[in-house]
N, C-alpha and C positions, 0 to 999 in steps of 0.2 A: 801277636801285634806284628803291624807292618807300616811300612814309611810310605807317604806319598807327598807330593808336593802340593796338591790342593784336594781339601777336601769341602764337598758343597753340599749343604742340607738344606735339601729341597730341589723338586727338578719342575718347578713353574718356569715362566717364560725368564723372570730374571736369574734363577737356579742354571737354567739351560744354556742360556747365553755365556754366563760367566763361566761354565765348566766347558764348553767349545773356545772361546778365548784363551783359556790357558792351556788348552790342548793344542791350539794352533801353534802357539807357544814353545811347543814341544814339551810341556809339563805333563807329567803325570797327573791324573786326574781320577777320584772317586765321588761320585753323586751317590748320597744316600736319602733314599724316596720312602716315607712312611707309606704311602698308598701303594697299591698292587699294577698301579699304572704311572706313565709318565705324563706330562703336559701340565699338571697342578689345575687350576680353576679356569685357567683360559679356557681348556680343551675341555676338560671334565663337567664341570659342574656351574660355570659362570658364561663366559664371553661368547665361546662359539655355541651354545646351547641356546641362550637370550636369543643371541642374533637372528639364529636358525628360526625362532619362535616370530622375531620382527618382520623377516622379511616374509613369512606365510601371513601375517596379518597385514603387511603392506599389499599382500597379494591380492587376498580378502577384500583391505579398503578400497582398491583399485575397483575390483568387480563391482562392488555395491554403491559405491560413493563418487567414484569419478570415472565413471563409464561415458564411453565413446559414444556420438553420436550413429544410430543407425547399426550398432551392433548389440546383439544380445547374447548373453551368458546365461547360465545357471548353477546355482549352487546349493548344495545341500542343506536342509532347516536345519539338520544336528551336525555339529561339529564337534570332535572331541578333540582336547590336548595333544592326545597321540596321533592323530590325523595331522595336527599342524608341526609337529615334532619329528613326523617321517624321514625328513632328509636328516635330521641332526645326525643319527645315529652313522650315514655314510660319511659324514663332512667329520665328525669325529674320528671313527677308523680313521680315514686317509690323514690326519692330522698327526696320529697317533704314528701311522706308520712311517710319516715324514721325519718326526722328532726321534722316534727310536733310528732310522737309517743314519740322520745325520750323526747320533751321539756314538752310533760304531765305527760311522767312517773314520772319525777322529780319535777312536780308542778310547771313549772315557766310558770307563765301568760303573754300571748302575747297579746298587745295591739295595736290595729292599730290607727295609726295617725303620727303627725308630732311633734316631740319632741323636746323641745326647755327651753333653760336654763332662767329659773326666777332668779336662785340667785345660788350661788354655791351649793344647797343643793336642791331646789326646779325644778324640770320639768314641765313644762306645756304641754299637749297632746291637739291638735289641729285639727279638722276634715278637710275634704278636702275643704269646704268652708272657713275656716280659723277661725272658731270659737273655743274656747279653752270648751274643754268637762270636763277635769278636771287638778289638779294639784296633781304631786306627791313628797313626800319628799322621799330622799335617803341618806343613811349614806355614800355610795360608789356608785360612777357615774362610767359609762363605756363608752367611746365612741366608737363606731364602725360602724359609719355611710359610710365607702366604699369610693368608688370613681365611677368616671364615663369619658369617654373618652374627650381630650382635644378637644372643638371646637370652634378654633377662628373666629370671625367676618368676616374676610375676604375670609372665605372659604366657598365656595357656597354647603355646603349639602343640597341634596334633596330627598334622598333613592331611585335614579334614575339612575344618575351618577357618583356619588360623597357619600362617603360612610364612616363612623367611624365603630369601632371595634363591637360595637353593633349594628348598621344598616345593616352591609354587612351578617348578617345572614337572611335577609329577602330579597336578591338577586331577582327582577321580574323574570331576566331570568337570563341563563349563559352566560358571555361573552365571548369573543376568545381573549381579552387583556386586561390587567391590570397594572396600577401604584399602587404601593404600599410606601406611602411615610413613611419611617421610620423603623429603621431596629434594633429595641429594640427585644425584646420576639415574642410580640405578632405580628407584622410587619414580623417578620422571619417565624413565625408558618405559618399565611395566606400566606404568598409568597409560602412556600413550598408547602401547602395544594392545590391552584390552578394550582401551576404548574404540580402537581400531577393528576391532572384533565385534563391535556393538554392545558391549557390556556397559553398565552405568558405573562410572568411577568417581568417587570421592577421595581428593589428593589433600591430605592433611599435612601442611607445612609447619613445622615448628619454627620457621622465622618470619618476619613480618614481610619479606618478601622473596620472591622466586631467584635461586642462584645469585647470592651477593655478588660474589666475585666476578659473574659476567660481565661485559659490556651491557647496559641497561637497558638500551635501544631494542638488543637482541634478544633479551632476557624478554623483554614485554612483549616483543612481536611472538616470542614461543609461547608465551604465558595465553596471549590471545588466541594462539592456533589450539594449543589444547583445550582453548574454552569452546570453541567451535567445533570440537571432537567430540563434546560431551562430558570431559573432565570438567569435575566442579572441585575447585581448589581451596581451600581455608587456611588461613595465614594464622600464626602466632598460636597455635594449639599445641599442646603437648597432653597425652593421654594420661588419664587418671586411672582408669581401668579400662579390662578387655575382659568380656565375658560370651561365652559360650551358653545359647540358648536353644535348651531341645525343643521336643514336641515333634509334630508334623512335619513340618520345614524349618529345620535347624537352621540358626542363622548367627551372625555374629552382632554384641552390641558393644559401641566403643563410648565411652563417656570421658571429654576432656577437660581439663582443668577448670578452663573458663566457662564451663556449664552447658556447652554442647554435647549432644547425645547424638550419635549415627548409629544406624542399623543397616547391614549389608550381608549377603550370602555367606562371602567371605573375608577375611582381612589378610593383606599382606605387610610385614612389620620390615619396614627396611631404615632402621634408624642406627646406622653405623655397622661397622666391621671391628672383629677383634684381631691382632696379630696371633700367630699359631706360635707363641714362645714359651707356652706353660710346658713343663716338664722336659726341658733340652739342656738343663743343667747349668742355666746362667747364673744361678748362686755359685756355681763351684770356678768360676772367671771373674768374679766380683762384678758382672753385670746386671742391669735392672730394668725391666721393661716399665713403659708407664701404665697407667690404669686401666688403658685400653691394647695392652700387650705389644705397645710399638717399641722400636729401640731407639735411641739417639745416634747418630751418625752425622760426622762433618759431610762436606763438599764432595770429595771422595770416596764416600759409603764406606769409611773408618770408623769402626768404635774406639771405645778408650782403649782396646789391645791394638797397635799397630796392625798388627797379621791378620786380626779380624773384623770380615768386614760384614755388612747385612745390606740387604737389597731387597725391591719392590715392596709390597703390600705390608710388610713387618716394620717398614720405616716410616708408612703412612704417606701422608700426600706427596703426590697425584695420584699413586695406586692403580696405575694404568697398565696394561699391558707392555705397551712400547715402551713406555718410560723405565717401565722394571727392564727391561730388556737391555735398554742402554744404560742404566744401572749397574747390571751385571758385567757388561763391557766395561765400563769406567771402573770398577771396582779391581778388576783382574788388570788392567793396562798400568793403574796407579800402582798394585801389589809388584806388578813385574816391569816397571821402568818403560812399559810401551809407550812410545807415543800417539796421541790420537788427539779427537776432539772432546772438550770439556764442556758441554752445553748448560747454560743455566737451564731453569726450568721454564722460562718466560719465552725461551727457544724451540721448547718442543711442541709439537701440535696436541691440542687437546678435543677429543670428541662426544658428543652425547649422542647414543643413537636411538633417538627418541622417534618420533613421527609429527613432524620433519625433524630431519637432523640438525643438528648444531654442531659447529667446530671454529675453534679460535686459534691464533697465535701470537705473542707478541702485548703491546701496550694496549688497554684499554682507554677510551675517552675519560673516563672518571680517575684512571692512573695519572695519565698526562694531565690534567686538571690538578692533581694533588701536587705531582711534582712542579706544577709549573711551567711545562713546556707548552710552548706555542704550538699549535698543530693545525692541518687541515685535512677536510673529511672528503671523500667521495663515496656514491654507492651506485650498487645497478643492481636495478631488481628484476625477479627473474619473467614477471608477466609483460616485460620489456622486450625480453630478450626471446629471438625464434626459437632456440632449443627449448625454452621454459614453457612458451606457446605450446610447441608439440606436444612437450610432456603435460600440459594441462594443470601445470605449475600455480596453484593460488596462492601460496604463500612461498617468499622466497625473496634473499638480499645478501649481497656481498657487500661488505663495509671495509673501507682501507683508509687507514688513519696515515698522515705523512706529516715531518717537520715541517713547519711553516717555511723556516730559513732554508733548508736544505733540498724540501721536497723527497727525502729521503723515508723509505718505507718503515713506520713503528709498530703496525699490527694489522691483523687482519679478522675480521670477523663474518661469518658465513652460517646463515640458516636456510634451508629449503634441501630439494634432493641434491643426493651426492656430496653435501658440504664435507664430509669426510674425508672426502678422495679431494675434492678442489682446494683444501686448507694448504696441499702440498706443494702447490705453485706458489703461494706467499710464502712458505717455508724457503722456497729455493730463492726467491727475491729477497726475502731478508738477509739470509747466508750468504747473497751478494752485494747487500745494501744498494738495492735496486732502487731509483725515483720514480716519482709517478711519469715522468718523460719516457722513463726505459720501459716502464710497465706500457704507457698509452701507444708506444712504437712496437711493441711485439707484435709479431704477428699470429693469429692465433684461428684454428680450423671453425670453417663456417658452416652449418649453426652449431654451435657450442656453449654450453653454460661457461668452459673458461672465458668466453669473449667477456663476459661481465666483468672482468679484469681491466680491459679496455677502456670499458664505459665508467667504470665508478672512477680510473686513474683521470680521464678525461672531465669528468664533474669536478675532480679536487683540483686540477690545474685551471678550471674555470673558478672554482671559489677561491683559489690563491690568489688571481689575477684580480679578482673583486675586492680581495682584502687589500692586496699591495699594489697593485698598478703595475707590476710587473710580468710582463709576458715570457713564461720559462719555455715556449717551445715555438717553432716555427710554425 
C-alpha cells in the first residue's frame, strides 16, 4: 500500500484536468486508467474521431453541393469510411502525445488497470485478469470514469448492420440509406454528417420537437437545414423492435410503437449513454448510481463523501468535453481551497457539430419569457454578411438577447459556419456584462463573420428604440 494526495479514476478530459490542477498545486497524484491509452472518449472513440469524419464530410459536401462557379473538381465514385477517417489517426496520435507530455511535465503518475473502491480512502488496482496489483490510499479521490453508449439487450448490435455511436466509426462499407434512432446531440451530428455524404438518412426523434432545450427559432432553422440536406425527421416515435433482414441485400427493419415501419441498409442507435460506474466499488463506500449509471453531486462536484468528487459524463448533463474539463478543475479547486471561477452551466458554451454547426450560451427567449424578464432581440444573417457571402453560406444567423431595461447581454445563439468558434466572443461579452452599445461599438475585422455581432447589436438597439422611444446610443 502507498499513500498519495489525490487519486483520479479515469483519464478522459475531466480526469486529466483534475489531475493536472492538483499537480500544479504541489500534490502527489495518481491516475488509474482502465484503457491502454489516456484521453478517454474525447480522443479515442468519440469527439476527435467523429469531428474528423465531419470535416471530411463537409469537404465532400462543399465539393458536390456548394460548388464555386467556374471551378471544376472531381471526386471518386466509391469512398470508404477508411478514406474519410484517414486524418483521424494522425490527429489522435498527436493529441495522445500532447496529453502524455502534459501529464509527465506535471509529474502525474498514470497507472494502467481497473480502479475499485475498497473503502472511502483506499482504491485497489487490478490487471486485466482481475488480479489486484496494488492498493492506493488517497486523501482526495475524483471519479472521472466517463460513459459508454447505451446498448439495450433487445437491440441486435452486430457491427455490420446495427451500430452504436462508437462502432459506427468502423463501418465496413458506405451504405446508401441509414436510420438514426435518437435526435440528441450525437444523433443529429451523425445524421447531418452522413446526409452530407449523400446517404439517405431518416432521423427518429422520441420527442415531439427537435432539441427542446434549444432556442426554438434556432432549432427550427436547424430542422429546416437538415431537411434540405435530405434528412427525413420523424418525431414522437419510439422503436418497438429492430430486426436484421438477411438475404442477397441484407438490411435493417425498425418498427415504431406508433405503427411506422422503416427499412434501411444500416441503423445507428443513439438513445442515451450510461455512466461507467459498474464494478468500481460504489457499494463499498455507500454510494449508489442511478439507473443510467450516473452519480449525484453538488455544485462543487462533491458526492455525499466530502473528499470524493465525480466529474464529466459520469455526472450527466451537459456531458461535454469542455464542461468535463471545467468540472475537473472545479472539483480540485474546491477540495484544496484554491480560488477560481465557479461558472454555472448557463455560463458555459454549448455546441453541436452538425452541418450546419449550432452553438449557444446564456438565456433563451423561452427561458426569459418563463421568468418574466423583459428583453430585446437582435439578429445578424450570414447571407447579409460579406464573409458569409464569400463562404457561400446559405444558412446562418447570430441571435443576441439583451435586457430591455439595461441592454446587458443575456444570451447568444448561433447557427452556421464557425458557430462553435464565434460563440466565444459572446462568452467574453457575457463575462464582462457588455451591453448592446458596447457590442455595436466594438471594432471587428472586415470582412468577418464576427461582424455579425455589430449587426445584431444595432438591430437590437433599433428594436429597443421602437419599444421604449429612448435612444441608447449617439
